[in-house]
Residue, then its C-alpha position, 0 to 999 in steps of 0.5 A: m263192248v270196250s269204248s273210247r273212253d276206256n281205250r282213253q284210259l289204257g293209253g294213260f296207264g301206258a303213259a303212267v307205267l312208263a313215267w314210272i319207270l323212266c322215273s325210278i331208272s333215272m333216279a338210279l343213274p349218274h347222268w344228271r350233270m355232265w362235267s367236262f374239262k377242256e384239258p384234262v391233266d393228271s391232276k384233274p379227270s377227263m369227265i365226272l357224271v354227277g347224279m342224285w345218288m352217286a358221282c362217277v369220275y372217268q381217269q384216262e390212264n393212257v391214249s387208248r384206256i379209260f376207266r371209271v370209278c363211282y362213289p355212292y352218296t350216304y345220308q351222313d355226307t355233308f358235301i351234298p347240295l340241298d338241291i340234290r338233297v331235296a331232289q332225292h327225296l322228291l324223286l323217292v316220293s314220285s317213284f312211290l306215287g307212281m308204284v301206288a298209282t299203277v296199282s290203283i288204275i289197275a284195280a280201276l280197269w278191272r272193275i270196269y272190264s270185269r262189268r264190276l263198276r256200276k253205270k251209276a256211280p257217282y265217283n271217278p274211278f280213276f280220280f285217286s290215281g291221277v291226282l297221284n300222277i300229277i302230283a308225282s309229275s310236280f316232284v319230278f319237275l322240281s327235281v329237273l328244274y333244280n338240275y337245269l338251274a344247277i347246270i345253268h348257274k354252273d353251281r360247284i360241289a365240295f367232294p371230298p378229297y377221296f373222290l379225287m374229283p375238283s369242286f367245278p369243272d370247265t363246262q357243264r351240260i345235261g345228262t341223259a337221265l335229266t333228259m329221262a327225268t323230264l320225260s317222266s315228269f311230262l308223262f305222269l301229267v299227261g296220265g293223270t289228266i287223262s285219269l282225271s278226265f274220265t267220265l262214266p257213260r251216262r245210262p239213256h232215257i227212255y221216254s214214253n210215246i204216250 
């Protein structure tokens, strides 16, 4: 019979998987920082999306038509700020750790549900995945924090001329990818905490009445 402990691990597994998916999706989206311009003119775009791996510009061709052009970053680009460089690597590592943790949880759940894990096992089968998820949570959190601070401080980015983007906007605001990454960090933490809190049920002691 499935115990409440096992059900909690299923919940933790769901949180960790969702965190991994959100982390991977947010990393690929350009909607981290949204740059807006109060009075768009021909020399300025109407909006710019600054992501971890690309920047997209929205140009208004006429009253009814707006087109979008995206420029991916490369490792050879020297204009990329240090905070984005660091966030790129932190998110990549977090996504990899989330994948490994997911596989580890699946293996541990299979051992429990197939009764292959001994009741007197001296270790927590979810410990490894829990540690990985908490590390991933901290890495995603740092990436999110760097971007929040960049938005608050209105940091500029010296895009190359062929990007056709100004180096700073009139206003900056949080994008949907940044919100997704924030939720991912929280869910990684929840999944990791649940995994670390798992304890195997103790075998009841039978005492003689004699």
